[in-house]
C-alpha positions in Angstrom: 201.1 168.3 180.6 198.9 167.2 177.8 200.7 169.4 175.4 204.0 168.0 176.5 202.7 164.4 176.1 201.4 165.2 172.6 204.6 166.8 171.6 206.5 163.7 172.7 204.2 161.4 170.8 204.6 163.5 167.7 208.4 163.5 168.1 208.4 159.8 168.5 206.2 159.3 165.5 208.4 161.6 163.4 211.5 159.7 164.6 209.9 156.4 163.6 209.1 157.7 160.2 212.6 159.0 159.8 214.0 155.6 160.8 211.7 153.9 158.3 212.8 156.3 155.6 216.4 155.6 156.4 215.9 151.9 156.3 214.0 152.1 153.0 216.8 154.3 151.5 219.4 151.8 152.6 217.4 149.0 150.9 217.1 151.0 147.7 220.8 151.7 147.8 221.5 148.0 148.1 219.2 147.2 145.2 220.8 149.9 143.1 224.3 148.6 143.9 223.3 145.1 142.9 221.9 146.4 139.6 225.0 148.4 139.0 227.2 145.3 139.6 225.1 143.2 137.3 225.2 145.9 134.6 229.0 146.1 134.9 229.4 142.4 134.7 227.2 142.2 131.6 229.2 145.1 130.0 232.4 143.3 130.7 231.1 140.1 129.2 229.9 141.8 126.1 233.3 143.6 125.7 235.1 140.3 126.1 232.9 138.6 123.4 233.4 141.5 121.1 237.1 141.5 121.6 237.1 137.7 121.0 235.2 138.2 117.7 237.5 141.0 116.7 240.5 138.8 117.3 239.0 135.9 115.4 238.2 138.2 112.4 241.6 139.7 112.5 243.2 136.3 112.5 241.0 135.2 109.6 241.8 138.3 107.7 245.5 137.8 108.3 245.2 134.2 107.0 243.3 135.3 103.9 245.8 138.1 103.2 248.6 135.6 103.6 246.9 133.1 101.2 246.4 135.8 98.6 250.0 136.9 98.9 251.1 133.3 98.4 248.8 133.0 95.3 250.1 136.2 93.9 253.7 135.1 94.4 253.0 131.8 92.7 251.4 133.6 89.7 254.4 136.0 89.4 256.8 133.1 89.5 254.7 131.2 86.9 254.8 134.4 84.7 258.5 134.6 85.1 259.0 131.0 84.0 256.8 131.5 80.8 258.6 132.6 77.6 257.9 136.1 76.6 256.6 137.1 73.1 258.9 139.2 71.1 256.3 140.2 68.5 254.1 143.3 69.0 250.4 143.2 69.6 248.0 143.7 66.6 245.7 146.7 66.7 242.5 145.6 64.8 241.4 149.3 64.5 244.6 150.4 62.7 244.8 150.6 58.9 247.8 148.6 57.5 249.1 151.5 55.5 250.3 149.6 52.4 249.3 152.5 50.2 246.4 150.6 48.5 243.2 152.3 47.5 240.3 151.6 49.9 242.4 150.2 52.8 240.4 149.4 55.9 241.1 148.1 59.3 239.9 144.6 60.5 237.1 146.1 62.6 235.8 148.1 59.6 236.0 145.1 57.4 234.0 143.1 59.9 231.4 145.9 60.0 231.2 146.0 56.2 230.9 142.2 56.0 228.0 142.2 58.6 226.3 145.0 56.6 226.7 143.0 53.4 225.3 139.9 55.0 222.3 141.8 56.3 221.7 143.4 52.9 221.8 139.9 51.2 219.5 138.5 53.8 217.0 141.3 53.2 217.2 140.9 49.4 216.6 137.1 49.8 213.6 137.8 51.9 212.2 140.2 49.4 212.8 137.7 46.5 211.0 135.0 48.6 208.1 137.3 49.2 207.9 138.2 45.5 208.0 134.5 44.5 205.2 133.7 47.0 203.1 136.6 45.6 203.8 135.4 42.0 202.7 131.9 42.9 199.6 133.1 44.5 198.8 135.2 41.4 199.4 132.3 39.1 197.3 130.0 41.3 194.4 132.6 41.3 194.7 133.0 37.5 194.7 129.2 37.0 191.6 128.9 39.3 189.9 131.6 37.3 190.7 129.8 34.1 189.3 126.5 35.4 186.2 128.3 36.5 185.8 129.8 33.1 186.3 126.4 31.4 183.8 124.8 33.7 181.3 127.6 32.9 182.0 127.2 29.2 181.5 123.4 29.4 178.2 123.8 31.3 177.0 126.3 28.7 178.1 124.0 25.8 176.3 121.1 27.5 173.1 123.2 27.9 173.4 124.2 24.2 173.9 120.6 23.1 170.9 119.6 25.1 168.8 122.3 23.6 169.9 121.3 20.1 169.1 117.7 20.8 165.6 118.7 22.0 165.2 120.8 18.9 166.2 117.9 16.7 163.8 115.6 18.4 161.0 118.1 18.1 161.8 118.7 14.4 161.9 114.9 13.7 158.6 114.5 15.5 157.0 117.4 13.5 158.3 116.0 10.2 156.9 112.5 11.0 159.6 109.8 11.2 158.6 106.3 10.3 157.4 104.2 13.2 159.3 101.4 14.7 156.8 98.8 13.3 157.5 100.0 9.7 161.3 99.7 10.3 160.9 96.2 11.7 158.7 95.1 8.7 161.2 96.5 6.3 164.1 94.7 8.0 162.0 91.5 8.0 161.3 91.8 4.3 165.0 92.3 3.5 166.0 89.3 5.6 163.3 87.1 3.9 164.7 88.2 0.5 168.2 87.3 1.6 167.1 84.0 3.0 165.3 83.2 -0.3 168.4 84.1 -2.2 170.5 81.8 0.0 168.0 78.9 -0.4 168.1 79.4 -4.2 171.8 79.3 -4.2 171.9 76.2 -2.0 169.4 74.4 -4.3 171.6 75.2 -7.3 174.7 73.9 -5.4 173.0 70.6 -4.8 173.2 69.6 -8.5 176.8 70.1 -9.4 178.8 68.1 -12.0 180.0 64.8 -10.6 183.7 65.4 -11.1 183.9 68.5 -8.8 183.7 67.1 -5.2 185.7 69.5 -3.1 184.2 72.8 -4.4 180.8 71.3 -3.8 181.6 70.5 -0.2 183.0 74.0 0.3 179.9 75.5 -1.3 177.6 73.4 0.9 179.5 74.5 4.0 179.2 78.2 3.0 175.5 77.8 2.3 175.0 76.1 5.7 176.9 79.1 7.3 174.6 81.6 5.6 171.6 79.6 6.6 172.7 79.8 10.2 173.2 83.5 9.9 169.7 83.9 8.5 168.2 81.9 11.2 169.9 83.9 13.9 168.7 87.1 12.2 165.2 85.7 12.2 165.3 84.9 15.9 166.7 88.4 16.6 163.8 89.9 14.5 161.2 87.9 16.4 162.7 89.0 19.7 162.5 92.6 18.6 158.9 92.2 17.5 158.0 90.7 20.9 159.7 93.6 22.6 157.7 96.1 20.4 154.5 94.3 21.3 155.3 94.6 25.0 156.2 98.3 24.7 153.1 99.3 22.7 150.7 99.4 25.7 153.2 101.6 27.5 153.3 104.0 24.5 149.6 104.1 24.4 149.3 104.9 28.1 151.9 107.7 27.7 150.0 109.1 24.7 146.8 109.0 26.7 
């Protein structure tokens, strides 16, 4: 009896598990169906959008092609309306063929002209460089000459100074007359001239009574010479005073 009861319980349990499995399977099937439906709807929507984009692109391409055709037709019609040139085109690489010596095409002439311009430009640059070098050399030569002249002048100045010193030393060794002796000699000469002028003036004061104008002229001349003698005497006195003031200094230097 117990075995039968256990067997029944086990069968009921297995039936319940089977029922649960069936229910779970049905639920999974429903979920899978819903996912499949959603996936199909999404695919349909994407296909519709792609088809819409393709249609739009195709329509735009058709419009662009139509526009290009219209432009091409307009250009062709414009070309048809323009007058055609009857002359032939010029080939710049072709030689004219006139039978002249050294004939060249236009392209070759242009190349030769460009080469000639480049050669002239290079020659001008070389001449410019040569001129600059010549100027620099002349400037350097002139600077050297100026330096030599300055050196010669300095040497001549030193030579002149040495000669002057030698002359001074020679004059000192020979014994030149002192300044006092020169002043006394000058004073003596001036006194002699003053005495001569006074004597002439005294002689002019006793003229014959008839000659009046020559006497006045002689008196004026004598007065003029007297003024000159007085100015010389004043100058001589000033020189003597200067010598007296300078003598103590000379004595101090000699000491």
